[in-house]
Residue, then its C-alpha position, 0 to 999 in steps of 0.5 A: m323100495t318101501f312098504f309105502n309103495i306096495s301093490q294093492t293086488f298082491l306081493k311076491h316075496r323073495v326070501r333068502h338065507w333060510s331053509a324051506n322049513c324056517q319059521w319065516t319062510r312058512s309065515l311068508a308063504v302063508s302071507h303070499t298064498l292066502f292073504p294078499c295085501r289089500g293096499l293102503s286104504t283106510d279101514g272103512s269103519t274109520p272116518r277118513p281124515q278131512i282137510s279144509e281151508d280152516s281145519i283138519e279132521v282126523f278120527s272125528h276130532v277137528h283141529p283148527r289150522d294155524d301157522m304151524t299147520n303143514v300136514t298134506a292131504k297125501i300124508l293124511s290119506t295114509v293115517g289109519s291104514q294100520l299096516h302093522n295090524r293087517p294079518h299076514h302083512p310083512l310088518w304084522l309078521i315082524k310085530e307078531h314075532i317080536k310079541d311072541h318072543f316077549y310073551r314066551s320069555y316073560i311069563g308070570r306065576t299064573g302063566n300069563p305074559l308079563f308084557s302088555v301090547h299096545d298097537n292101536l293108539s292114535p297117531v295124533v298126539m299133542v306136541e307136548q307128548n311128542f317132545d316135552s314128555l321125552l325131555i326133548p328141549p324146545d330148541h332141539p332140531s327134531q322139533k323143527k316144522v320142516d321135519n314134522y307134520y303139524l296139525n296145528c301148534t298143539h297137535m301133530l302126527r307122532a314122530h315116534t311111538s315114544a310119544h306114548q311112553k309117559e302116559l303108559v307108565r303113568s297108567g301103572l304099566d311096568r312092562f309093555l310093547l308099543a307099535g304104530d305108524v310114525y310120520r317124519r318129513d324125510e326126503i324120499d329115497s331108498d332108505h327113507n319114507p315119510v310114513f313108517h312103523q316103529m315098535e318099542g319096549v319098556r321095562l321098569f324095576s323096583n329095588h326088590e325086583l332088580f336086586a332079588r337075585v344078587k347076594n346081599g341085594e337087600e343092602l343095595s339101592l337103585f338111587e344115591s344122593a349127591g351123585r354126579r352124571t358120568p358117561q356110565k350113569q345118571e346122577t341119581h342112579t347107583l352104578e350097581a343098579v345101572k350095570l344090572v339094568e344095562f345087562d338085563l337090557k342087552q341080554a333081552l335084545t340079544h335074545l330077541m335078535r337070535h329069535l328073529f335071525g335064527e340060530d346063525r349066531n350073527p355077531i352083535r356089537w353095541v355102540d355108545c350114542y345119545f338120546p335125550f330120553t335115555h342115559p347111557s344110550f346104545e345102538m345095536e348093530v348086527r353082522f349080516q351078509g358081511d355088513w354091520l346093520e343098525m337094528l335099534g336104539c336103546g338105553v337106561m330111561e332118564q329118571e326125570l321122565l319116570c318121575s314125571a310119570g309117577a314112577g320115580n321109585k323105579m328104574g327102567w330100560a327102553f328100546g325102539l326099532g323100525l319094523e320096515r328096516l327089519a322086514m327088508v333085512l329078514f324078508g329080502k326085497i319085495y317086488s310088485l308083480s302088478n302094474p308098471l311104473l311111469f316116471s316124470d320129472i317136474s322142475f321149477w324156479l323157487p320163490a325168494e322165500g317161504y319154500t323148503e325142500n320138503d314142501f313139495y309133497d314129500l317127493e324125491l329131490v333129484d337135482k338142484f340148479t343155480h342160475p349162472k347169471k342170477e346166483i340167488q335164483m335156484s331151481h329144484c327138480y323132483r321125480v314123480v312116480y305114477r302107477h295105477m293099482e288096478r290096470t296099466l296107466t297110459q302115458e296120456e293119463m299120466h301127462i294129464i295128472h302131471g299137468a295138474i300137478e304143475q299148475a297146482a305147484e305154481k298156485e300153491l307154492r308160488v314157484q315158476g315152472r321150467y317145463 
């Protein structure tokens, strides 16, 4: 179950593996008892997104539609929900515990936190911010229209919070945390949802900051000329600098996991991986209930990215994690105590061209069928889940809505119904 489907009325939380005086248990009890989740409605102070035949209006900005436009009214209805900023919501609790850890761990001489927090940036970004600023090439699969929500050819709903990295570094920030809602055209299942939330951190080092505690550190440098890229380092970095940045990164994230998971000392392992915006890159996995769980991705920031942001004289690390993933692990499953779900399937023959699996309103694809005599003709079956947030939905009411969906599918997507 994803947080996208949390009841508007209230949540029942089942927390396992912690004692009654555990900080997570206490926080969650407050959430359940005093601050019921109010659902996913947009804050009344923010204008609701509007979609028309010619344009899309989000946060009072009008974006003309073009051939790249593929964002749906359903997805737009979630923009501005700000679940991660709703006090005592599970995602807010995770975010605040991460923020608390960095505030306590990195304190300046005057006693102030060194990490700034940015959790209210608009999810509407330029395509350049989402891809080019992170060195993601134009032909990279992640840029495909089928995997993203485009307002038009120049603007989109961010696919990751990293879309803001360059602008924050350019503003002069050396240490910051960033949290927000992100949007990807994933097929809905138990592990994927088109709307979810990420949190990431960035820390930059000057030559003095990195080597200040190293013996004869004044003789060492972040950079070298005529270097070459290897699996361990980028061409512009010295090996000594990379190893120190990597050590600081892994130490910071290990302490973060200890802070979140408690003193159980869950084993941690690091897996080498690839990201376009870091090198070397790693995934952190935590041993939990007998399984290795992927918690986050991280790495040494690509120097080209820092140079383009005006911080070419520094090195840095970055990490990113999914708040829902952490919440599901730390809180256990979340159950709705309100109104029952109703299920109904819709199946249809696909048109000869112009249809992709994610076009049908981001629903779960449950079956595919190829006509035995007409091999080029294929049908899809999707499962629609209905629930009224204030009362029990009747079968008759569901059938009326379902019939309207069937008619709209034939009209808008040029499919042929198999009802």
